[in-house]
KOLGU-546728 format. One record per residue: x, y, z of N, C-alpha, C in turn. Coordinates in pm, whole numbers, plus 50000, padded with zeros to 5 digits. Layout:
BEGIN
XYZXYZXYZ
...
REM end
This chain:
BEGIN
395791405948199395391393248262395451394648414
394441389248484394461388648629395701381048674
396531386848762397731379748806397411366148866
396241364648925395881351948986395771340848885
395441344048760395331333648659396701328048625
397671337148606399031332648580399571324848699
399231329548820399681323048941399161308848948
397891307248916397281294048922397901284448823
398221289148703398791280348601400251276948632
400901285648706402331283948728402651271748812
401721267448900402031256448991400731249449028
400201241548938398941234848964399121223049059
400291216949059400481205349144400781209149287
400591199549380400881201849520402071193649567
402761187049474403991180049508405141189949491
405671194649603406621205749600408041200749620
408981205849542410391202349568410851208649699
411801202349763412301207349891412811221649879
413441224849767413981238349748412871248749755
411701245549700410581255049702410081257249844
410021246549923409551247850061410581255550144
411861252950119412911260250190412861275150157
412581278450031412461292449992411271298950061
410161291650071408991296850141409311299150289
410041289850349410421291450489411291303750509
412221306050417413081317850428412251330550419
411251330650331410361342250318409591344550449
409021333850503408261334750628409151339650741
410371334650747411251337950859411771352150853
411531359150745411841373550742410821381350824
409661375450849408611382250925408421376451065
408841364151088408631357651217409621346251231
409971342551354410851330951372410081317951353
410791307051340410141293951338409371292051468
408201286251459407431283751581407951271151650
407801270451782408381259051854407591246151836
408281235051856407671221851865408251215351990
407361211752083407801206252210407161192652236
407901183352301407261171252354406741174452495
405431173352516404821177252644404581164752728
405181163752847405081151352926403671148252975
402901158253017401551155353065400641150852952
400781156752835400011151952720400431137752684
401731135052694402231121652662401661111352760
401611114852888401011105852986399541103352955
398851113952918397421112952890397161103952768
398011105152666397801097752541398481084052539
399421081752631400121068852632401151067452522
401661078552474402731078452372403451091752381
404551093252309405291105952310404601115852218
404121126852275403341136652199404101149852188
404331153952064404881167152034403741176151985
403821188852023402871198851975403621209151891
403131211451771403681222051685402851234551710
403481244851764402771256451817402561267551713
401651265251622401291275751526400401286451589
400021284451713399361295151789400341305951831
401631304151804402651313851842403101322851727
402321324151622402651333351513402081347251543
402451357451466401921370951490400401371951479
399741362851406398271363151400397661351751481
398491344151552397991333351635397551321151558
398011319451434397571308151351398561305951236
398521293751182399451289751076399211296850944
398011302350925397631308050796398541319550751
399211325950844400091336950808401121332750704
401551320250709402581315350618402091315150473
400871310550455400311310350320400091324250264
399621333250349399401346950304400681353650258
401751351850335403041357750296403531352050164
403411339050146403851332550023403031337249903
401711337149918400831340749808401031355249764
401061364349859401181378649824402541381849764
403591375649815404911377949757404941373649612
404351362149581404321357349443403401365949357
402291369949414401301377749338401901390849286
402581398249372403091411349329404201410049227
404811398249219405821396149116405191393448980
403921390048977403211387748851402431400048804
402351410148885401581422048852400821426748973
400651439748986400081445449108398591448349090
397691441249159396261444249149395931456949226
394741462549201394361474649273393841471549413
393481459149437393001455349569392691440549573
392461435449694392261421249717390911418749784
390351407249753389111402649817389301388049856
388791384349972388831370250012387671367450105
387481354650138386441350350231387071341250335
386471340850455387111333750564386141331350678
386521322350771385921321750903386831328651005
388051332550963388851340251058390331340951035
391051329651036392511330451035393081334050898
392511328550791392891332750656392631347750639
391551352450700391191366650692392091375750772
392911370250860393981378050922395261377150840
395511365350784396731363150708396851372750590
395771374050514395851382050391396071396950420
395321403350509395641417450538397001419250604
397451409650685398791410550742399821411250631
399731402050535400691401850425400501413650331
399261417850311398981428950219399561442150269
399661443550401400251455850456401691457650408
402381446550385403781447350340403881452650198
402751451950123402741456249984401791467849961
401251473450070400361485050063399161482449972
398511470949991397341467149913396101466850002
395001472949959393761472250039393111458450028
392431454250136391831440950142390401441950194
389491435250124388111433550171387921418850204
387421416150324387241402450371385751399850396
385221389350333383841385150355383811374250461
382911375850558382711365750662381231362550670
380871350450716379461347150729378831353650852
377521353850855376791358750972377131350151093
377221356451209377531349251331378971345151343
379851350851262381271347251270381841351551405
382911344851447383531347651577383891362451588
383351369151688383501383651700384951387751720
385681380251800387071383951825387941382051701
387631372051618388341370651490387991382251398
386731386351398386341397851316387141410251354
387251412751483387981424651528389461423751491
390021411851500391441410151465391681412951318
390761408151231390901410951088390881425951061
389971432851125389871447351107391121454451161
391661449251270392861455451327394051454551233
394101443851151395181442551053394911450950927
393761457650923393491466950813392441462450714
391781451050739390781446050644389471453850657
388811455750544387421460350545386551447950550
385691447150651384921435050675383521436350616
383091425750545381731425050491381091412150542
379951413350609379241401550659378201397550556
378281385150508377371380650402377231365550403
376001360650409375751346450395375671339050528
375051327350525374801319750647375971310850686
376901308250595378081300250628379231304350538
380391297450555381581301250479381341300650329
380701290150281380521288550137379691299950080
378651304150152377831315350106378651328250105
379481330250207380351342050210381361341550096
381871329650067382841328149957382221331949824
381001327149799380331330349673380081345449661
379741351749772379541366349771380851373549741
381951368349793383251374649767383651373449621
383321362049559383611360149416382851370349333
381571372049362380751381649287381261395849305
381651399249427382151412849455383471415349382
384371405849384385661407549317385471409649167
384561401949108384301403348965383681416948934
382751421349016382061434048991383011445949006
383951445149100384821456549130386181455649062
386441444848989387731443248922388881441349018
388641434249129389661431949231390181417549222
391341415249279391931401949276391321393349387
390781382049350390201372749447391281363349500
391511363749629392471354649692391691342449741
391941330749685391211318849728391671314449867
390891305749928391271300250058392131287750042
392221282649919393121271449889393791274149756
395111272749753395871275549631397271269749650
397931265149543399281259649558400261268949627
400141282149605401081291149671400781292549819
399521291049859399201290550002399791277950064
399641266649995400181254050045401691254850058
402351261049961403811262249966404241269650092
403571280650122403921287950244403651279950369
402491273550374402101265750491403041253950513
403571248250405404491236850417405721240350500
406001253150516407171257050596407021252750741
405791252450795405661248050935405961233250948
405571225550847405861211250851407351208650838
408031216450754409481215250742410141217950876
409691228450946410221231451079409981219751175
408761214151171408421203151261409291190951237
409411186951112410201174951082411671176951119
412191188851100413581191451137413751191751289
412761197251360412851198251505412811184651572
412111175151511411961161951572412971151851519
413781155851425414731146551363415701140851465
416221149451555417201144751653416601134951751
415271135751771414601126551864414321113051799
414531112051669414291099551598413161100151499
412631112151476411561113751377410201110251433
409181112251352407791110451393407171098351325
406401090851401405641079951342404391085251272
403711094951336402451100051282402301114851315
401731122351221401351136351244399851137451224
399171143651321397731146051314397491160651278
396631162951177396441176251121394951179151103
394451190751150393051194351124392861198250978
391661195850926391351199350788390211209450784
390501221250726389461230950695389171229950546
389931237650466389881235550321391061227150272
392061225150358393081215350323394511220150310
394771233250322396151237750299397091232350406
396631231150531397491226250638397951212050616
397021203050591397391188950573398151186950442
397781194350338398531193250212399961198050229
400161208350312401511213050339402341202650413
401721195550507402431184950580402801173550486
401871169450401402141158850305403271162850210
403211175350162404241180050069405621180050133
405721184950257407021185450324407541171450355
406651162650401407061148850428407621142250302
406911143850191407351137350068408641143650015
408751156850029409981163449982411201158950061
410991155650189412091150950273412311135850263
411421128950193411551114550177411281106650304
410371111450389410071104950515408911095150500
408801086050597407711076250594406631079350697
406681090950758405711094850861404281094050809
403401088050889401991087650857401381101450879
400481105550791399741118050809398271114550823
397661119250932396251116350961395491129450971
394441130850893393601142650899392471140950999
391991152151053390841151751143389831162351101
388551158851111387461168051082386431166951193
385541176751200384421176051293383311167451234
382611160051319381501151751274380461159651197
380221172051241379221180351175379721187351051
380981185051016381591191050896382481180450832
381851169950781382571157850740382881157150591
382811168250520382981167850375384301161450334
385391164650404386681159050364386811144350405
386151140050510386151125850544385381118050437
384231123150398383451116650292384231116450161
384931127450133385711128350009386871118650010
387551117550123388661108250134388181093950110
387041090550167386501077050152386031074350009
385521084749941385031083049805386121084549701
387241090749737388301093349641387981104649545
387031112949581386631124549500385951134649591
385831146949544385221157349626383731154649646
383321154249772381921151949809381471163549898
380501171249851379991182549928378881178050022
378621185950124377521183550216376601195650217
375421193950273374451204950276374731214950388
375481210750488375771219450602377111215550661
377701224750735378961222250806378931230550933
378651223851045378491231051171379371224951279
380141233551343380991229551455381431242251526
381611241451659382191253151725383641254851683
384231244151628385571245051568385421250851429
385181263951422384781270351297385831269351188
387081267551223388131266151123388031253451041
387191244051085387001231651010385601230850947
384841241750952383451241450906383351243250755
383771233050682383741233150535382691223450484
381891227750388380921218450327381171216050179
382061223750115382391221849974383901220449963
384401208249953385851206149948386461210149814
387761212549815388501216249695389031203449629
388691200849502389121188349438390631186049443
391441196649421392901194949425393371190649563
392731195949667393091191949803392681177549829
391491173749784391031160049801391991150249735
392441153749615393381145049543394671143249622
395221154249675396471153449749396291145749880
395181147849948394931140850074394701126050048
393951122949944393701108849911394981101549878
395911108649816397191102649777398151101549895
398091111249987399151112350086398791109850231
397501109450264397111107350404396781092650428
396971088350551396651074450587395161072650612
394521082750673393101082150706392641095950749
391321097650756390721110050805389711106150914
389911111651033389071108351148387951118551165
386811113951214385701122751253385731124551405
385581136851450385601140051592384261145551636
383821141651754382621147651811382961161451869
381941169451891382161182451955382721180652096
382271170252166382801167652301384281164252296
384711156352198386121152852187386971165252162
386471174352078387231186552050387301195452174
386181196852245386161205152367387091199252473
387081185952488388001179552582389451183052548
389781182852420391161185752379391541200152408
390611209652391390891223552428391251224252576
390461217352661390721217452805392061210952838
392331199352779393571192152809394801200252768
394751206552651395891214552607396161225952704
395081232152754395281242952849395801237752983
395211226953033395641221553163397061216253160
397431209653051398711202753045399851211152990
399531221852915400591230152855400371245152879
399201248952928398811262952944398881270752813
398551263952705398371270352575396881270852542
396461282052487395071283552443394961278652299
394021269652274393781264452139392341267252100
392131272051978390771272551926390341258251892
389081256551854388581243051830389391235451727
389641241751612390451235151509391871232751558
392371241851641393721240351693393871228551788
392791225151858392811213851951392461200751883
391891201451764391341189451699392391178851672
393601182951638394641172951609394951164651733
395031171251850395271163451971394051154852005
392861159551974391671151051991391801138451907
392371139751788392611128051704393601118451767
394671123951829395621115451901394901107552010
394051114352086393341107652196392361097252145
391731099952032390811090051976391541077251938
392791078551894393561066951848394601062251950
394501066952075395571064152171395791049152193
394781040852170394931026552189395911020052093
396171026851980397081021251879398441028151878
398691037251973399871045751965400941042652069
400751032352149401741029152252403131027152189
404111033852249405491032752200405791041352079
404821049052033405011057451914405401071751954
405961078851858406231093251871405341100451769
404451108851819403491115351730403521130451752
402981137551656402841152051668401421156151634
400951166551701399661172451672399881187151638
399251191751532399391205751490398381214351565
398891222851653398031232851719397991244751625
397031244151531397071253151415396681267551448
396021269751562395641283351596395081284251736
395171296151795394661298351930393601309051938
392951312151827392031323551821390601319151852
390361316451980389031312452025388411323952102
387131326652078386451337352150386421334252299
386561344652381386631342952526385421335552580
384231338452527383011331952576383081316852556
383491312552437383581298252411384631291652499
385761298352515386851292752596386401291252741
385681301352791385191300652928384221289052945
383321287152849382381275952855383141262652862
384141261252779384891248652773385631246152904
386271256552959387001254853084386081251453200
384811255253188383821251753291383191238053266
383731230553169383271216953146382141215653048
381801226452977380711225952880381261224052739
380401219452650380731218852508379891229252436
380521239152371379741249652306378861244052196
377751251052169376871247252059377591249851927
377341241351826377961243651694377611257451641
378561263851575378331277151516377641275851381
REM end
């Protein structure tokens, strides 16, 4: 039996006990320390409320996805050792899996769409992945990866899975513990790609018994999860385009939609200009580099700043892996064209 099948059946739900999230955090912390969460005064002045940033751009791969990869691979090898791994990505998941696979000496093939961010491609290869370019967008690359895994008898690592969520929930556990002494958080803003990040925040909040609001953000040109949240079921779109490539999803995962519908307060749509502004503000006010998806949570804070006076909020800076060309355009006051 493919180990992934047993893995999938072992934990279909996304409501995780605190002990499971703590175990995932311990696993992650064997490879990296907890990432910082800081209240930034200039961001707080700009937003008119107390703003904390959770710095997932400070991991060894520059993004939160490393946590899911470590969790998934550790569980996978305990169920049986595949001869190799295949996955699809726009970038950060494609660094996470080869990073974790190196610890288990497993080869990895990563499918990316045409026109994928060049610097993310190079980073994936640097971690040891064999890169295959296929399809016009993430969904097309994902379908190609499924066919390849089946043809070659390799283990397909999905981009959304309960074990990925379990690992990712460790960053939310760190965030909630870091802000506890300050009085806790009223709201956390989280970008949505396929959903592991926001599902991890919801899982950690519920496991800790907190009342913190969780708000998802998507790009206007990649609104599948906003449409799904509003419909209460998975709603696909014909296209998903944004320079914030980490949020460019057009086919949502039903399990993620269910968890978000149950646990999030709302899902906001962001314009490309709003996301670009947030990249600039994060750099000017904190001197941290954020990719489009990494800045999107703070863009959500700014969109809702009129309702946040007197509140304490957090934005997840989920990654800093932005190509130099795009970053330069943004710092010069431009908004990059959707990818």
